[in-house]
Each structure stands twice: as structure tokens, then as C-alpha cells.
C-alpha positions as CSV (number, residue, x, y, z in Angstrom):
1,M,-21.4,23.4,43.3
2,S,-17.9,22.0,43.4
3,L,-15.4,23.7,41.1
4,H,-13.0,20.7,41.1
5,S,-10.0,22.9,41.5
6,R,-7.7,19.9,41.0
7,R,-9.0,19.0,37.5
8,S,-6.5,17.8,35.1
9,V,-5.3,19.9,32.2
10,L,-7.3,17.8,29.9
11,Q,-10.6,18.6,31.7
12,L,-9.9,22.2,31.9
13,A,-9.0,22.2,28.1
14,G,-12.1,20.2,27.4
15,A,-14.6,22.5,29.4
16,A,-13.2,25.6,27.7
17,A,-13.5,24.1,24.2
18,A,-17.1,23.0,24.8
19,A,-18.0,26.2,26.6
20,G,-16.6,28.3,23.7
21,Q,-19.1,26.6,21.3
22,A,-22.1,26.9,23.4
23,P,-24.4,29.9,23.6
24,E,-24.3,32.2,26.7
25,L,-27.5,31.5,28.8
26,G,-27.4,34.8,31.0
27,L,-27.4,32.9,34.2
28,K,-25.0,32.7,37.2
29,E,-22.6,30.0,36.7
30,L,-22.1,27.6,39.8
31,G,-19.7,25.1,38.3
32,R,-19.5,22.2,35.9
33,I,-20.6,18.6,35.5
34,Q,-17.6,16.6,36.4
35,P,-16.9,13.7,33.8
36,R,-16.9,10.3,35.0
37,P,-14.7,7.5,33.5
38,S,-16.4,4.5,32.0
39,A,-14.8,2.3,34.7
40,A,-16.5,4.3,37.4
41,I,-20.0,3.9,35.8
42,R,-21.7,0.4,36.5
43,S,-24.2,0.5,33.8
44,S,-25.3,2.6,30.9
45,A,-27.2,2.4,27.5
46,V,-24.6,4.6,25.7
47,S,-22.2,3.0,23.3
48,L,-19.6,4.3,21.0
49,G,-18.8,3.1,17.5
50,F,-15.6,1.3,17.3
51,E,-16.3,-0.1,13.8
52,T,-14.1,-0.3,10.7
53,L,-11.0,-1.9,12.2
54,D,-11.6,-4.9,9.8
55,R,-10.4,-2.4,7.2
56,K,-7.9,-0.7,9.5
57,M,-9.7,2.8,9.1
58,F,-8.1,4.2,12.4
59,D,-5.4,3.6,15.0
60,P,-7.1,2.2,18.0
61,E,-4.1,2.7,20.3
62,R,-4.5,6.4,20.0
63,T,-8.2,6.0,21.2
64,Y,-8.4,3.8,24.1
65,A,-7.7,6.4,26.9
66,W,-10.2,8.8,25.3
67,V,-12.9,6.1,25.2
68,G,-12.2,5.2,28.8
69,R,-12.6,8.8,29.8
70,S,-15.9,9.2,27.8
71,G,-18.2,7.6,30.3
72,A,-19.5,5.2,27.6
73,K,-20.0,1.7,28.6
74,W,-20.3,-0.1,25.4
75,A,-18.3,-0.2,22.0
76,R,-19.6,-1.8,18.8
77,C,-16.8,-3.7,17.1
78,Q,-16.7,-5.7,13.8
79,T,-15.1,-9.1,13.9
80,G,-13.5,-8.8,10.4
81,W,-13.5,-12.3,8.9
82,S,-11.3,-10.9,6.1
83,R,-8.7,-9.6,8.5
84,T,-8.6,-12.7,10.6
85,E,-8.6,-15.5,8.1
86,L,-5.9,-14.8,5.5
87,V,-5.1,-18.4,4.9
88,K,-7.9,-20.9,4.6
89,G,-8.6,-22.6,7.9
90,E,-6.1,-20.4,9.9
91,Y,-7.3,-17.6,12.1
92,D,-5.3,-14.9,13.6
93,F,-7.4,-13.0,16.3
94,R,-4.5,-11.1,17.8
95,W,-5.6,-7.8,16.4
96,L,-9.1,-8.4,17.7
97,D,-7.9,-9.7,21.1
98,E,-6.0,-6.4,21.5
99,V,-9.2,-4.4,20.8
100,V,-11.4,-6.4,23.2
101,D,-9.0,-6.6,26.0
102,R,-7.9,-2.9,25.8
103,L,-11.7,-1.8,25.8
104,R,-12.6,-3.9,28.7
105,R,-9.5,-2.6,30.6
106,E,-11.0,0.9,30.3
107,G,-14.3,-0.3,31.7
108,V,-16.0,-0.5,28.3
109,Q,-17.8,-3.7,27.1
110,P,-17.4,-4.5,23.3
111,W,-20.3,-6.0,21.4
112,F,-19.6,-7.6,18.2
113,G,-20.9,-6.9,14.7
114,L,-20.3,-10.4,13.0
115,G,-19.1,-9.9,9.5
116,F,-18.4,-9.4,6.6
117,G,-17.2,-11.5,3.6
118,N,-13.8,-13.0,2.8
119,K,-12.1,-12.8,-0.6
120,L,-10.7,-16.3,0.0
121,Y,-14.2,-17.6,-0.5
122,I,-15.6,-14.9,-2.6
123,P,-13.0,-14.1,-5.2
124,E,-15.4,-11.8,-7.2
125,A,-15.4,-9.3,-4.3
126,P,-13.5,-6.2,-5.6
127,H,-11.7,-5.4,-2.3
128,V,-9.7,-7.6,0.0
129,S,-12.1,-6.8,3.0
130,A,-15.1,-8.1,0.9
131,V,-17.4,-5.6,2.8
132,G,-20.9,-6.3,2.0
133,W,-20.4,-9.6,0.3
134,H,-22.5,-12.3,1.9
135,P,-21.3,-15.8,2.3
136,L,-24.3,-17.8,1.2
137,R,-23.8,-18.1,-2.6
138,T,-21.4,-21.3,-2.5
139,A,-21.3,-24.3,-0.2
140,E,-17.5,-23.5,0.4
141,A,-18.2,-19.8,1.4
142,R,-20.9,-20.9,3.6
143,E,-18.9,-23.5,5.4
144,G,-16.0,-21.1,5.7
145,W,-18.4,-18.6,7.4
146,L,-19.6,-21.1,9.8
147,R,-16.0,-22.3,10.7
148,F,-15.1,-18.6,11.3
149,T,-18.1,-18.1,13.5
150,R,-17.4,-21.1,15.6
151,A,-13.9,-20.1,15.9
152,A,-14.9,-16.5,17.0
153,A,-17.5,-17.7,19.4
154,E,-15.1,-20.0,21.1
155,R,-12.4,-17.5,21.4
156,Y,-14.5,-14.8,23.0
157,R,-17.1,-16.9,24.9
158,D,-16.0,-15.3,28.2
159,R,-15.4,-11.8,27.0
160,V,-18.2,-10.8,24.5
161,K,-21.8,-11.8,25.2
162,H,-23.6,-9.7,22.6
163,W,-23.4,-10.6,19.0
164,E,-25.0,-8.8,16.0
165,I,-25.2,-10.6,12.8
166,W,-24.3,-8.6,9.6
167,N,-24.8,-4.9,8.9
168,E,-27.6,-3.2,7.0
169,A,-28.6,-6.2,4.8
170,N,-31.6,-4.1,3.6
171,L,-29.2,-2.1,1.5
172,A,-28.0,-3.3,-1.9
173,H,-24.2,-2.3,-1.2
174,W,-24.3,-4.2,2.2
175,W,-25.8,-7.5,0.6
176,M,-23.9,-8.1,-2.5
177,P,-24.0,-9.2,-5.2
178,N,-27.7,-9.4,-6.0
179,G,-29.2,-6.9,-3.4
180,P,-31.3,-7.3,-0.3
181,K,-33.4,-10.5,0.1
182,P,-35.0,-11.2,3.4
183,A,-34.9,-14.9,3.1
184,E,-31.2,-14.9,2.6
185,Y,-30.6,-12.6,5.5
186,V,-32.7,-14.9,7.8
187,E,-31.1,-17.8,6.6
188,L,-27.6,-16.3,7.6
189,V,-29.0,-15.6,11.1
190,R,-30.5,-19.1,11.3
191,I,-27.3,-20.8,10.6
192,S,-25.1,-18.4,12.6
193,A,-27.1,-17.8,15.9
194,P,-27.1,-21.4,17.1
195,E,-23.3,-21.8,16.6
196,I,-22.8,-18.6,18.7
197,R,-25.4,-19.8,21.5
198,K,-23.6,-23.3,21.7
199,R,-20.3,-21.7,22.6
200,V,-21.1,-18.4,24.4
201,P,-22.9,-18.8,27.7
202,G,-25.8,-16.4,27.9
203,A,-25.2,-15.0,24.4
204,V,-27.5,-12.3,23.4
205,I,-28.0,-12.3,19.5
206,I,-28.9,-9.0,17.8
207,G,-30.6,-9.2,14.4
208,G,-31.5,-6.6,11.7
209,A,-28.8,-3.9,11.9
210,L,-31.2,-2.0,9.6
211,S,-30.4,1.0,7.7
212,G,-32.9,3.9,8.3
213,G,-36.4,4.0,9.8
214,P,-39.6,2.0,8.9
215,S,-40.2,4.1,5.8
216,S,-37.0,2.6,4.3
217,H,-36.7,-0.8,6.0
218,G,-40.3,-1.6,7.2
219,E,-41.1,-3.9,4.6
220,F,-37.8,-5.8,4.6
221,L,-38.2,-6.1,8.4
222,E,-41.7,-7.4,8.3
223,Q,-40.7,-10.1,5.6
224,C,-37.9,-11.1,7.9
225,L,-40.2,-11.4,10.8
226,D,-42.7,-13.4,8.8
227,L,-39.6,-15.8,8.0
228,G,-39.1,-16.4,11.8
229,L,-36.4,-13.7,12.6
230,A,-37.9,-12.9,16.1
231,D,-37.5,-16.5,17.1
232,L,-33.9,-16.5,16.3
233,V,-32.8,-13.2,18.0
234,D,-33.0,-11.5,21.4
235,K,-32.8,-7.9,20.1
236,I,-33.4,-6.2,16.7
237,S,-31.2,-3.2,15.8
238,F,-31.6,-0.2,13.5
239,H,-29.6,2.8,12.2
240,P,-32.0,5.9,12.1
241,Y,-29.8,8.4,10.2
242,R,-31.7,11.8,9.8
243,P,-30.9,15.5,9.9
244,A,-32.9,16.2,12.9
245,P,-32.9,13.1,15.2
246,E,-36.5,13.6,16.7
247,A,-38.0,13.8,13.2
248,N,-41.0,11.2,13.2
249,Y,-38.8,9.2,15.5
250,E,-41.1,8.5,18.5
251,R,-44.0,7.3,16.1
252,E,-41.4,5.1,14.3
253,V,-40.3,3.6,17.6
254,R,-43.7,2.8,18.7
255,Y,-44.4,1.2,15.2
256,L,-41.3,-1.0,15.5
257,R,-42.1,-2.2,19.0
258,G,-45.6,-3.0,17.9
259,L,-44.5,-4.8,14.8
260,I,-41.9,-6.9,16.6
261,G,-44.3,-7.6,19.3
262,R,-46.7,-9.2,17.1
263,Y,-44.3,-11.9,16.3
264,R,-42.6,-12.4,19.6
265,K,-42.8,-10.5,23.0
266,G,-39.8,-9.4,24.8
267,V,-37.6,-8.7,21.8
268,G,-35.9,-5.4,22.6
269,I,-34.8,-2.8,20.1
270,W,-31.3,-1.2,20.0
271,Q,-30.1,1.9,18.1
272,G,-26.9,0.4,16.9
273,E,-25.3,2.9,14.7
274,N,-26.0,6.7,14.3
275,G,-23.8,9.7,13.9
276,C,-23.5,13.0,11.9
277,P,-20.3,14.8,10.5
278,S,-18.6,17.7,12.1
279,E,-17.6,19.4,8.9
280,N,-18.4,19.6,5.1
281,G,-16.9,17.9,2.3
282,G,-16.7,14.4,3.8
283,S,-18.3,11.0,2.9
284,S,-21.1,8.7,3.9
285,A,-24.5,9.4,5.7
286,L,-25.7,13.1,6.1
287,S,-22.5,14.5,4.4
288,N,-24.4,16.4,1.9
289,L,-25.7,18.8,4.6
290,D,-24.0,21.8,6.2
291,W,-22.3,20.8,9.5
292,N,-19.8,22.2,11.9
293,E,-18.4,20.9,15.3
294,T,-21.1,22.6,17.4
295,R,-23.9,21.3,15.3
296,Q,-22.5,17.8,15.5
297,A,-22.3,18.1,19.5
298,K,-25.9,19.3,19.6
299,W,-27.0,16.4,17.4
300,L,-25.2,13.8,19.4
301,L,-26.9,15.0,22.6
302,R,-30.3,14.9,21.0
303,R,-29.9,11.6,19.3
304,L,-28.7,10.0,22.6
305,L,-30.9,11.5,25.0
306,T,-34.0,10.9,22.7
307,D,-33.2,7.2,22.7
308,I,-32.6,7.2,26.5
309,R,-36.0,9.1,26.9
310,L,-37.9,6.6,24.9
311,G,-36.4,3.6,26.8
312,I,-34.3,2.1,23.9
313,E,-31.9,-0.4,25.6
314,L,-28.8,0.7,23.8
315,T,-28.0,3.8,21.8
316,S,-24.6,3.7,19.9
317,Y,-22.9,6.9,18.5
318,F,-20.9,6.4,15.4
319,H,-18.0,7.0,15.5
320,T,-15.1,7.3,18.1
321,V,-12.8,8.9,15.5
322,D,-13.0,10.5,12.0
323,M,-12.0,7.9,9.4
324,I,-9.8,9.3,6.9
325,N,-9.8,8.0,3.3
326,Y,-13.1,6.2,4.3
327,F,-13.8,2.9,2.8
328,D,-17.0,2.8,0.7
329,S,-18.4,-0.8,0.1
330,R,-19.3,0.2,-3.5
331,T,-16.0,2.1,-4.5
332,G,-13.3,1.0,-2.1
333,L,-11.0,3.6,-0.5
334,G,-12.9,6.9,-1.5
335,G,-10.3,9.5,-0.7
336,K,-12.7,11.4,1.5
337,T,-12.9,11.6,5.3
338,N,-16.0,10.3,7.3
339,F,-16.1,13.2,9.9
340,K,-18.5,11.6,12.3
341,G,-15.9,11.0,15.1
342,V,-15.9,12.5,18.5
343,L,-12.1,12.8,17.9
344,R,-10.5,14.5,15.1
345,G,-9.0,12.2,12.6
346,T,-5.9,14.3,12.0
347,D,-4.6,14.4,15.5
348,Y,-7.0,12.4,17.6
349,T,-7.9,15.5,19.8
350,P,-11.4,15.6,21.1
351,K,-14.2,17.7,19.5
352,P,-16.9,19.6,21.4
353,S,-19.1,16.4,20.8
354,Y,-16.7,14.5,23.0
355,F,-17.1,16.8,25.8
356,A,-20.8,16.9,25.5
357,L,-20.9,13.1,25.4
358,Q,-18.9,13.1,28.7
359,S,-21.6,15.4,30.2
360,L,-24.4,13.2,29.1
361,C,-22.7,9.9,30.4
362,A,-22.1,11.5,33.7
363,L,-25.7,12.3,34.5
364,F,-27.7,9.6,32.3
365,D,-26.3,6.2,33.2
366,G,-28.1,3.2,34.7
367,E,-28.9,5.0,37.9
368,T,-31.0,7.5,36.2
369,A,-34.4,5.9,35.8
370,R,-37.2,7.2,33.4
371,A,-40.1,8.8,35.2
372,D,-43.5,10.3,34.2
373,F,-43.5,13.7,35.8
374,L,-45.6,16.4,34.4
375,M,-43.7,19.0,32.5
376,L,-45.5,22.1,30.9
377,F,-44.2,24.8,28.7
378,G,-45.5,28.2,28.1
379,G,-44.5,32.0,27.9
380,L,-42.5,31.1,24.9
381,S,-40.3,33.8,23.4
382,A,-37.9,32.8,20.6
383,P,-36.1,34.8,17.8
384,Q,-37.4,32.3,15.4
385,P,-41.0,30.8,14.9
386,A,-41.4,28.1,17.6
387,E,-44.3,26.4,19.3
388,A,-44.4,25.2,22.9
389,E,-46.0,21.9,22.1
390,A,-42.9,21.1,19.8
391,I,-40.6,21.2,22.8
392,Q,-38.9,17.8,23.4
393,S,-38.9,16.7,27.2
394,G,-38.2,13.9,29.4
395,S,-38.2,13.2,33.1
396,F,-36.2,11.0,35.2
397,V,-35.2,10.1,38.9
398,R,-31.6,10.0,40.0
399,R,-30.6,9.2,43.5
400,G,-33.8,10.5,45.1
401,H,-33.9,13.8,42.9
402,P,-36.0,14.4,39.8
403,V,-34.2,15.2,36.5
404,Y,-36.0,17.2,33.8
405,T,-34.6,17.7,30.3
406,Y,-36.0,19.8,27.4
407,W,-34.9,21.3,24.1
408,Y,-36.3,22.5,20.9
409,P,-35.8,20.3,17.9
410,A,-34.8,22.6,15.2
411,V,-33.1,21.3,12.1
412,P,-29.4,21.8,13.0
413,Q,-28.7,23.6,9.8
414,A,-31.4,26.1,10.3
415,G,-29.9,27.4,13.5
416,F,-31.8,28.3,16.6
417,P,-30.7,31.5,18.9
418,P,-31.6,30.8,22.4
419,G,-35.1,32.0,23.4
420,K,-37.0,31.9,26.7
421,V,-39.6,29.7,28.0
422,T,-41.6,29.2,31.2
423,V,-41.2,25.6,32.5
424,T,-43.7,24.2,35.0
425,V,-43.0,20.8,36.6
426,R,-44.6,18.4,39.2
427,H,-43.0,15.7,41.1
428,G,-44.1,13.3,43.7
429,G,-43.1,10.7,46.1
430,A,-39.6,10.6,47.5
431,A,-38.2,12.6,44.4
432,K,-37.3,16.1,45.8
433,L,-36.1,19.2,44.0
434,E,-34.7,21.1,47.0
435,R,-31.9,23.3,45.3
436,P,-32.7,23.7,41.5
437,V,-30.0,24.2,39.0
438,L,-29.9,24.2,35.3
439,A,-27.2,22.0,33.6
440,D,-26.2,22.7,29.9
441,L,-25.0,19.4,28.5
442,L,-23.3,21.2,25.7
443,S,-21.0,23.3,27.6
444,G,-20.9,21.2,30.8
445,K,-21.8,24.4,32.9
446,V,-24.2,24.3,35.8
447,F,-26.3,27.5,36.6
448,E,-28.3,28.9,39.4
449,I,-32.1,29.0,38.8
450,A,-35.1,29.7,41.1
451,A,-38.6,28.5,41.1
452,K,-42.1,29.7,42.4
453,E,-44.0,27.0,44.0
454,T,-47.8,27.0,43.4
455,N,-50.3,24.1,44.2
456,R,-47.4,21.5,44.5
457,M,-46.0,22.7,41.1
458,L,-42.7,24.5,40.5
459,V,-42.7,27.2,37.9
460,F,-39.4,28.3,36.4
461,S,-40.0,31.6,34.4
462,G,-37.7,32.8,31.8
463,L,-35.5,29.8,31.4
464,P,-33.4,29.4,28.3
465,L,-34.6,27.5,25.3
466,T,-32.0,26.0,23.1
467,D,-31.7,23.5,20.2
468,H,-29.7,21.2,22.5
469,P,-30.7,19.6,25.7
470,L,-30.8,21.5,29.0
471,V,-31.4,19.7,32.3
472,I,-33.2,20.9,35.4
473,T,-32.1,18.8,38.4
474,D,-31.1,19.3,42.1
475,R,-27.7,20.7,43.0
476,A,-26.9,17.6,44.8
477,V,-27.0,15.5,41.6
478,A,-24.6,17.9,39.8
479,D,-22.3,18.4,42.7
480,A,-21.8,14.6,42.9
481,G,-20.4,14.8,39.3
482,G,-23.3,12.6,38.3
């Protein structure tokens, strides 16, 4: 295992910070996962949230280098009609040009969330950003929206191919003033998507941006599909906020795929926005629960790796940085911080979640393909009640070597001291596990482990069991820094 003796001070500080938050696993340490910059990664499903610049919620200049070193390949950005058109018919895209060009320079591809309202055309909106106020109520607002859509599509035709239309239209405060109406949302997509497709070669249109899982948006989505949404878009996105990322999730993903497939085959699903706080007393989703920076890092790993395991085409973590005095679409500037960033909003320093993200991006990019290797769990010993069948697991192949991941899906607030488990795996074909190691994505540490081979099965006895993902792979995978 290479110890990377010429690491930068940043890498050393990051490894120490992350390791200080991770549990000791009682194994011999061989080295660490080497982070890879986004520009060195050809493809990946991992995206970072870069939203809310339409409301100037953070300073992007202080984040670009961090984003570029994260390993994420995508960034979700909002186009900000209200920030761009301050005088009717005049567009100032310079702020958005800077965002798009700087991200691309770091090897990160922006994708757009097209929105929101504009007080020039919707004077009843209480805040200048007109967040959540849709443009269909008057002919003037509708035409103003279409002119803005055309201008944006023309300007970014060669830089941004993926366009998501609106955000969480199934929630009352994101579809104002009269609350969610599937027919209105589909109409917005129906008039907007062709304008983008005419101007952006190979445009990919994303619809939905739905809040929650099927229990909260299922009826809304089905009505949208009945009205033709699947024929207008290429992907459908959703935002499955929940305390434990895996809770009912695999079943819901199957349901979504089945539901959409009944209307049109080939429409993929994106997890377009999801995150959790790193401390208490903040605002927005999940802020009513007890959080700390370690719990946030574990949650991030579990959310992104669950999506990758299930073959979701893109999974986006919200957000790059904490947003101080966070804007709420119902109340305006709320005076509280949204603590979901992987960077701290006070000084833009990285949290443990940032270093966990780096480890995940280094190993689970486009070169890591899903596989279907057998994984069995037994001999479970845990300080708290646990069941082997509840363990989350996934198998992959990377550069000719198998990659197995597993963790226990405990609710983060409950705590889960490390236990022990016997892991039995079987692989086949050209995928070889010659020098097995255990990688901890939370700390970035890589450990020596041994297996007993029986009937073409490898048995790893007494491995740690934690409530965050651990990875069994070959030392060659880890030595290569991904």
C-alpha cells in the first residue's frame, strides 16, 4: 500500500480529520485511499449541489478548488431567472458564465435546474428571487419565461447539455400561489422542453425534481405521467430526504422504475438532491433531528453508495457548503443556517463528509461496474441488536478485481458501535481477489485482512461491522488510488 509520502498538507490534514471521527477497527493499517481530482476522473454518477446562487447564498469563489479536488464529476446549478433579468428583455448572464466556466475548468460538468420566477412579471411574489412562483398565471409572465429559456439555452448550448425543469413542484411552497397542480407542471415542461431542444444539440431534459419518495409524490407523478410527462423528458429526478437513507428505498426505486416504464421505456431516474445537516439548530429538511459531523459523513456515504449500488444514473449530494441565513421560499431569509454542506459555511473548511466523499469518488467512478457476486453474512456479533439479513451490501468489478461493500443501516441518531461479522464472498470469471484489503470510506484508511478459501468461496471471519460502508477489494485497486 503506497503511503503517498509527498501528500500535500491538505491531504494530510484531511486524512487526520476524517480518521479522528471514524471508529477504530482493530486491524493493521496499510495506507490510505488517495483522493483523485475531478479532472482525473473520466466519468462518474456523483454530483455535488451548487444550488441557491440565484439567491447569492454562498461565495462560489471560495469553493471551486474544493469542488475540483472532491472527485465529483457533476454539479447541479440553478439558472436564476430573477438574478439574470433585472430589466425586462435584458439578460445579464455574467454571474452564471463564471459559475459554469469555473466548474468546467475543475473537471466538473454543470447541469441546470431551470427556474424560478421573476418579480418583474410576478409582482405579488414577496421576495425579489420569486422562488417557487411559477410563470403560468399571466400571458406576460409565460412569454417572459419562454424568452428567458430561449436566451439561456442559446447561451449555454455548447456548455450545458442537461436541463432540469423547475424544482419540487409537488410541494405547495415550490409551486405558488395555489399549490401543486400536475397539469400546470406538465404544461411548463411542455412549453419549455422544445425551446431547449431546438437550441441545445443533444439536450437531455430532466423532469420531476420531486420532493420525497412515492409515498409523498407518487400520486402527483402518476398524474403527470398520465398527462404525457414521460414523452417530454429523458430522465425523471426525485429528492428522497429521510433519516436513514436506505429506509424503504430499494422498494421505492423499483416502484418508480416500474411506474415510469409503464408510460415509456428508457426514461432513467436521477437522485437530484439529497443531504443531511452536520449540526443542530439549522433550517430545512431533517433539521429537527440530532446531527453531528460524523453522522453527516456516514449518511453521505450511505446515500451515494446506495444509489450507485441500485444503478441510479446520477446521485447528487446537497450541498457544497453550508448556507448561512438560509432562504426559505415561504418566509424569505430565515436567520438560520442550512448545515448540509461538505464545507463549513463560516470559514469554507472541509468537514469529515468532504473527505468521505473524496474516498467514495476515488473508488466508485465510471470504471467501477456493478456486479452480482454472492455475499453472505453470518457470525454476527454487535453491541446493539442487529440482524445479518438487514446488512446492506453491493458488489462491483474494478480493473479486473472484485469490489464488495457492506454496512449496517442503523438510524444515524441511534448510534451503532462497531461489531463483528463473517463475510463470505464468491466471485468468478476474470475478477480476481489476490491480495484482499478492507477500505474504510469514512476514514480513508486501508487495512490488511485475510481469507480462508473453501469451495471457491472466500470466508473473512471477524470483520468489522459499522453503520457506514466498508469495502473489501484487492490491494491493487487501493494502491492505485482508485
